[in-house]
Residue frames relative to the residue before (quaternion, step in Angstrom):
aa qw qx qy qz dx dy dz
M 1.0000 0.0000 0.0000 0.0000 0.00 0.00 0.00
R 0.4118 -0.7157 0.5082 0.2449 3.55 -0.86 0.87
L 0.5459 -0.5852 0.4880 0.3485 3.53 -1.25 0.47
L 0.6259 -0.5508 0.4175 0.3613 3.52 -1.19 0.71
S 0.6661 0.5227 -0.2938 0.4436 3.57 0.93 -0.88
Q 0.6938 0.4497 -0.2811 0.4872 3.68 1.20 -0.34
M 0.5649 0.6204 -0.3825 0.3868 3.61 1.24 -0.19
T 0.4791 -0.6229 0.5393 0.3026 3.48 -1.33 0.55
L 0.6847 -0.4716 0.3433 0.4369 3.57 -1.27 0.28
A 0.6404 0.5258 -0.3222 0.4579 3.56 1.00 -0.80
E 0.6631 0.5001 -0.3030 0.4672 3.57 0.95 -0.81
L 0.6275 0.5251 -0.3262 0.4734 3.54 1.09 -0.78
Q 0.6415 0.5114 -0.3476 0.4540 3.59 0.94 -0.76
E 0.6392 0.5300 -0.3162 0.4589 3.59 0.95 -0.80
E 0.6610 0.5055 -0.2942 0.4701 3.54 0.99 -0.98
M 0.6526 0.4959 -0.3428 0.4591 3.62 0.95 -0.73
E 0.6306 0.5252 -0.3232 0.4713 3.58 0.97 -0.76
R 0.6544 0.5117 -0.3066 0.4647 3.60 0.92 -0.89
L 0.6837 0.4663 -0.2910 0.4801 3.60 0.96 -0.95
R 0.6188 0.5348 -0.3625 0.4467 3.63 0.96 -0.73
Q 0.6637 0.4982 -0.3100 0.4640 3.61 0.87 -0.88
Q 0.6705 0.4838 -0.3144 0.4664 3.59 0.84 -0.90
A 0.6442 0.5237 -0.3364 0.4445 3.62 0.95 -0.75
E 0.6434 0.5318 -0.3133 0.4528 3.49 1.05 -0.96
E 0.6588 0.5054 -0.3149 0.4597 3.61 0.99 -0.78
K 0.6624 0.4818 -0.3290 0.4699 3.62 0.99 -0.73
K 0.6346 0.5443 -0.3434 0.4278 3.50 1.02 -0.66
K 0.6243 0.5398 -0.2941 0.4821 3.54 1.12 -0.90
A 0.6948 0.4654 -0.2600 0.4827 3.59 1.04 -0.89
G 0.5131 -0.6665 0.4147 0.3471 3.62 1.22 -0.11
D 0.4951 0.6514 -0.4280 0.3840 3.61 1.22 0.30
E 0.1490 -0.8565 0.4903 0.0619 3.53 0.29 1.26
T 0.6167 0.5500 -0.3488 0.4421 3.56 1.09 -0.65
Q 0.7041 0.4438 -0.2704 0.4839 3.56 0.79 -0.95
F 0.5956 0.5588 -0.3542 0.4556 3.55 1.13 -0.65
A 0.6634 0.5090 -0.2875 0.4671 3.60 0.96 -0.93
I 0.6423 0.5155 -0.3255 0.4644 3.62 1.03 -0.79
L 0.6812 0.4843 -0.2776 0.4736 3.58 0.89 -0.99
Q 0.6296 0.5363 -0.3408 0.4470 3.58 1.05 -0.69
Q 0.6459 0.5056 -0.3090 0.4813 3.58 1.07 -0.80
K 0.6291 0.5247 -0.3272 0.4710 3.56 1.04 -0.74
F 0.6097 0.5458 -0.3315 0.4696 3.55 1.10 -0.79
F 0.6803 0.4984 -0.2910 0.4517 3.59 0.85 -0.96
M 0.6412 0.5104 -0.3316 0.4673 3.58 1.09 -0.64
A 0.6424 0.5015 -0.3111 0.4889 3.55 1.01 -0.80
K 0.6343 0.5252 -0.3203 0.4682 3.58 0.99 -0.75
S 0.6330 0.5333 -0.3207 0.4606 3.56 1.06 -0.86
Y 0.6841 0.4479 -0.3156 0.4814 3.63 0.83 -0.75
Y 0.6003 0.5423 -0.3558 0.4679 3.61 1.15 -0.53
L 0.7357 0.4247 -0.2333 0.4732 3.57 0.84 -0.95
G 0.2051 -0.7694 0.5689 0.2058 3.60 0.92 -0.88
T 0.5791 -0.6342 0.4078 0.3100 3.57 -1.27 0.04
D 0.4249 0.7526 -0.4204 0.2762 3.58 1.31 -0.14
G 0.6996 0.4745 -0.2644 0.4643 3.58 1.14 -0.73
F 0.6668 0.4839 -0.2846 0.4901 3.58 1.28 -0.06
R 0.2259 -0.8043 0.5440 0.0784 3.61 -1.05 0.79
I 0.4769 -0.6395 0.5332 0.2814 3.48 -1.08 0.82
G 0.7711 0.2957 -0.2570 0.5019 3.59 -0.92 0.99
K 0.6249 0.5288 -0.3452 0.4590 3.60 1.23 -0.22
Q 0.4082 -0.7124 0.5207 0.2338 3.55 -1.19 0.63
Y 0.0691 -0.7870 0.6131 0.0043 3.52 -1.09 0.86
R 0.4136 -0.6448 0.5676 0.3016 3.53 -1.34 0.32
V 0.2390 -0.7470 0.6034 0.1440 3.60 -0.91 0.92
Y 0.6151 -0.5706 0.4156 0.3511 3.54 -1.06 0.89
E 0.8568 0.0554 -0.0998 0.5028 3.62 -0.84 1.09
H 0.6157 0.4577 -0.3868 0.5117 3.59 1.12 0.63
D 0.3092 -0.7917 0.5059 0.1472 3.57 -1.03 0.78
Q 0.6172 0.4891 -0.3545 0.5042 3.62 1.25 0.21
P 0.5168 -0.6196 0.4804 0.3439 3.49 -1.21 0.56
F 0.2585 -0.7431 0.6113 0.0855 3.52 -1.18 0.91
T 0.1809 -0.7933 0.5778 0.0639 3.53 -0.71 1.18
I 0.3575 -0.7442 0.5299 0.1938 3.61 -0.70 1.12
E 0.1955 -0.7791 0.5894 0.0859 3.51 -1.04 0.96
Y 0.7694 -0.1498 0.1002 0.6128 3.57 1.11 -0.71
F 0.3682 -0.6877 0.5809 0.2325 3.48 -1.45 0.14
N 0.0640 -0.7303 0.6791 0.0356 3.47 -1.34 0.70
G 0.7916 -0.0797 0.0271 0.6053 3.57 -0.10 1.23
V 0.7426 -0.3162 0.2525 0.5337 3.64 -0.74 -1.05
F 0.5436 0.5988 -0.4168 0.4151 3.58 1.15 0.37
A 0.2495 -0.7181 0.6339 0.1425 3.54 -1.05 0.86
W 0.1253 -0.7803 0.6097 0.0604 3.52 -0.80 1.02
G 0.2284 0.7620 -0.5716 0.2012 3.57 -0.99 0.91
R 0.4632 -0.6765 0.5095 0.2613 3.51 -1.27 -0.45
F 0.4133 -0.6123 0.6119 0.2827 3.51 -1.40 0.44
P 0.6864 -0.5194 0.3141 0.4004 3.62 -1.12 0.55
D 0.7532 0.3768 -0.2104 0.4965 3.64 0.95 -0.84
S 0.6177 0.5678 -0.3406 0.4243 3.67 1.15 0.18
T 0.2659 -0.7475 0.5864 0.1636 3.53 -1.11 0.70
E 0.6819 0.4746 -0.2576 0.4934 3.53 1.33 -0.22
A 0.4357 -0.6963 0.5054 0.2645 3.57 -0.88 0.92
I 0.0829 -0.7728 0.6291 0.0147 3.53 -1.14 0.73
G 0.2693 -0.7830 0.5412 0.1466 3.57 -1.05 0.65
F 0.0749 -0.7716 0.6317 0.0091 3.51 -1.19 0.76
P 0.4746 -0.6211 0.5006 0.3722 3.59 -1.01 0.58
V 0.5636 -0.6348 0.4015 0.3439 3.61 -0.89 0.85
G 0.5610 0.6021 -0.3867 0.4162 3.63 1.14 -0.36
M 0.6598 0.5061 -0.3185 0.4552 3.59 1.24 -0.22
L 0.6284 0.5755 -0.2940 0.4331 3.51 1.43 -0.28
E 0.0615 -0.7636 0.6425 0.0170 3.53 -1.21 0.72
E 0.6488 -0.4998 0.3847 0.4257 3.57 -1.23 0.40
W 0.3385 -0.7027 0.5860 0.2195 3.59 -1.06 0.78
D 0.4383 -0.7286 0.4674 0.2420 3.57 -0.81 1.00
């Protein structure tokens, strides 16, 4: 299997769809552990698909399954590192987990 970083955009789209379908099957089967693993793999594939160009340092984003705004401080590969308002410690998320904050 090729690394996500070596895949074309079309290959990444196929990989995301494959992972989404597998995750859905695991969730229906009640296998929460495998569902969580496949979901993280999906977010990584999505991160390579999106890249970091559409994200801005200093801007706030919503992180999947978090209810506080996340402010990006810097990027390391396809990970955005930053903080939630009540945190003093930086944390990283793959950019595929981020959405525009309303």
